One Martini backbone bead per residue (centre of mass of N, CA, C, O) as a GRO file, in nm:
protein
  143
    1UNK     BB    1  21.437 -15.116   8.736
    2UNK     BB    2  21.603 -14.860   8.662
    3UNK     BB    3  21.520 -14.846   8.361
    4UNK     BB    4  21.218 -14.794   8.420
    5UNK     BB    5  21.255 -14.520   8.591
    6UNK     BB    6  21.515 -14.418   8.392
    7UNK     BB    7  21.510 -14.407   8.054
    8UNK     BB    8  21.636 -14.131   7.977
    9UNK     BB    9  21.921 -14.181   8.086
   10UNK     BB   10  21.991 -14.429   7.941
   11UNK     BB   11  21.954 -14.317   7.659
   12UNK     BB   12  22.121 -14.051   7.677
   13UNK     BB   13  22.387 -14.182   7.736
   14UNK     BB   14  22.413 -14.339   7.462
   15UNK     BB   15  22.373 -14.045   7.285
   16UNK     BB   16  22.614 -13.899   7.377
   17UNK     BB   17  22.847 -13.707   7.305
   18UNK     BB   18  23.152 -13.628   7.301
   19UNK     BB   19  23.314 -13.375   7.441
   20UNK     BB   20  23.459 -13.251   7.194
   21UNK     BB   21  23.184 -13.210   7.041
   22UNK     BB   22  23.057 -13.017   7.249
   23UNK     BB   23  23.274 -12.797   7.249
   24UNK     BB   24  23.246 -12.724   6.942
   25UNK     BB   25  22.934 -12.617   6.985
   26UNK     BB   26  23.036 -12.400   7.179
   27UNK     BB   27  23.071 -12.059   7.165
   28UNK     BB   28  23.189 -11.982   7.460
   29UNK     BB   29  23.465 -12.158   7.438
   30UNK     BB   30  23.598 -11.977   7.189
   31UNK     BB   31  23.616 -11.761   7.413
   32UNK     BB   32  23.718 -11.535   7.613
   33UNK     BB   33  23.673 -11.453   7.907
   34UNK     BB   34  23.593 -11.211   8.102
   35UNK     BB   35  23.675 -10.962   8.278
   36UNK     BB   36  23.693 -10.961   8.650
   37UNK     BB   37  23.622 -10.692   8.880
   38UNK     BB   38  23.653 -10.624   9.226
   39UNK     BB   39  23.575 -10.321   9.382
   40UNK     BB   40  23.676 -10.387   9.666
   41UNK     BB   41  23.987 -10.353   9.561
   42UNK     BB   42  23.861 -10.047   9.447
   43UNK     BB   43  23.757  -9.802   9.639
   44UNK     BB   44  23.926  -9.523   9.556
   45UNK     BB   45  23.998  -9.647   9.279
   46UNK     BB   46  23.997  -9.736   8.968
   47UNK     BB   47  24.035  -9.977   8.765
   48UNK     BB   48  24.207 -10.111   8.528
   49UNK     BB   49  24.085 -10.032   8.197
   50UNK     BB   50  23.972 -10.046   7.902
   51UNK     BB   51  23.873  -9.788   7.680
   52UNK     BB   52  23.768  -9.986   7.408
   53UNK     BB   53  23.558 -10.123   7.607
   54UNK     BB   54  23.315 -10.294   7.735
   55UNK     BB   55  23.149 -10.215   8.060
   56UNK     BB   56  23.027 -10.394   8.330
   57UNK     BB   57  22.817 -10.287   8.587
   58UNK     BB   58  22.765 -10.495   8.865
   59UNK     BB   59  22.650 -10.674   9.098
   60UNK     BB   60  22.823 -10.885   9.313
   61UNK     BB   61  22.611 -11.136   9.423
   62UNK     BB   62  22.376 -11.224   9.205
   63UNK     BB   63  22.068 -11.074   9.285
   64UNK     BB   64  22.030 -10.909   9.008
   65UNK     BB   65  21.825 -10.925   8.736
   66UNK     BB   66  21.928 -10.679   8.574
   67UNK     BB   67  22.221 -10.770   8.557
   68UNK     BB   68  22.157 -11.042   8.427
   69UNK     BB   69  22.031 -10.935   8.169
   70UNK     BB   70  22.278 -10.796   8.049
   71UNK     BB   71  22.480 -11.028   8.061
   72UNK     BB   72  22.318 -11.217   7.876
   73UNK     BB   73  22.302 -11.031   7.627
   74UNK     BB   74  22.605 -11.016   7.587
   75UNK     BB   75  22.638 -11.327   7.533
   76UNK     BB   76  22.442 -11.353   7.297
   77UNK     BB   77  22.604 -11.129   7.123
   78UNK     BB   78  22.909 -11.148   7.156
   79UNK     BB   79  23.031 -10.926   7.342
   80UNK     BB   80  23.294 -10.768   7.440
   81UNK     BB   81  23.376 -10.783   7.792
   82UNK     BB   82  23.382 -10.622   8.104
   83UNK     BB   83  23.378 -10.664   8.474
   84UNK     BB   84  23.226 -10.481   8.745
   85UNK     BB   85  23.196 -10.528   9.085
   86UNK     BB   86  22.929 -10.411   9.288
   87UNK     BB   87  22.857 -10.293   9.612
   88UNK     BB   88  22.510 -10.254   9.730
   89UNK     BB   89  22.518 -10.292  10.059
   90UNK     BB   90  22.742 -10.050  10.174
   91UNK     BB   91  23.018 -10.147  10.246
   92UNK     BB   92  23.224 -10.139   9.948
   93UNK     BB   93  23.158  -9.892   9.805
   94UNK     BB   94  23.281  -9.709   9.568
   95UNK     BB   95  23.368  -9.365   9.529
   96UNK     BB   96  23.379  -9.371   9.191
   97UNK     BB   97  23.086  -9.481   9.217
   98UNK     BB   98  22.750  -9.314   9.126
   99UNK     BB   99  22.566  -9.522   9.036
  100UNK     BB  100  22.390  -9.775   8.897
  101UNK     BB  101  22.275 -10.107   8.885
  102UNK     BB  102  22.317 -10.141   8.583
  103UNK     BB  103  22.605 -10.055   8.391
  104UNK     BB  104  22.745  -9.890   8.091
  105UNK     BB  105  23.046  -9.889   7.897
  106UNK     BB  106  23.114  -9.799   7.609
  107UNK     BB  107  23.369  -9.791   7.377
  108UNK     BB  108  23.291  -9.461   7.340
  109UNK     BB  109  23.241  -9.380   7.672
  110UNK     BB  110  22.959  -9.412   7.711
  111UNK     BB  111  22.676  -9.406   7.939
  112UNK     BB  112  22.447  -9.662   8.076
  113UNK     BB  113  22.128  -9.741   8.204
  114UNK     BB  114  21.904  -9.953   8.230
  115UNK     BB  115  21.851 -10.255   8.127
  116UNK     BB  116  21.655 -10.229   7.882
  117UNK     BB  117  21.813 -10.009   7.741
  118UNK     BB  118  22.072 -10.175   7.698
  119UNK     BB  119  21.939 -10.416   7.539
  120UNK     BB  120  21.838 -10.243   7.310
  121UNK     BB  121  22.122 -10.114   7.234
  122UNK     BB  122  22.252 -10.370   7.121
  123UNK     BB  123  22.104 -10.387   6.861
  124UNK     BB  124  22.207 -10.108   6.754
  125UNK     BB  125  22.524 -10.148   6.806
  126UNK     BB  126  22.481 -10.473   6.699
  127UNK     BB  127  22.358 -10.574   6.396
  128UNK     BB  128  22.558 -10.825   6.321
  129UNK     BB  129  22.396 -10.961   6.536
  130UNK     BB  130  22.176 -11.133   6.684
  131UNK     BB  131  21.878 -11.058   6.767
  132UNK     BB  132  21.671 -10.997   7.059
  133UNK     BB  133  21.457 -10.871   6.863
  134UNK     BB  134  21.201 -10.811   6.698
  135UNK     BB  135  21.026 -10.572   6.522
  136UNK     BB  136  20.764 -10.583   6.731
  137UNK     BB  137  20.891 -10.607   7.039
  138UNK     BB  138  21.077 -10.368   7.118
  139UNK     BB  139  20.824 -10.160   7.169
  140UNK     BB  140  20.697 -10.327   7.407
  141UNK     BB  141  20.928 -10.304   7.586
  142UNK     BB  142  20.866 -10.139   7.896
  143UNK     BB  143  20.532 -10.070   7.905
   0.00000   0.00000   0.00000
């Protein structure tokens, strides 16, 4: 009776490749995960971060779709980056951070805000990676 109710599970289970084959297919497990720093632990002074690396400043609790947008775009482009989690609820916002989230500090030291501007800039700054937008859609986004 269970096979009639859940045929996709029974069929899928029999066809699923072994775990080592799945891991070999996943590009994200082939790279080191990004450094994640919680700014709550660095309220008065900035955390020590690499000067020549992309830094994503995003909200701390995972509630912000704009921060998520930038994070996912960085992952899709496979850009190495570190993350600093910023408390936007007012409790432990660090004194050294005066911007909004998401915010990115590019490897050249320049900073940029606004999630869609950052996502568009990823295609310009990393043209050797798969594009996030095709030729016609980039100009339509954000209008």
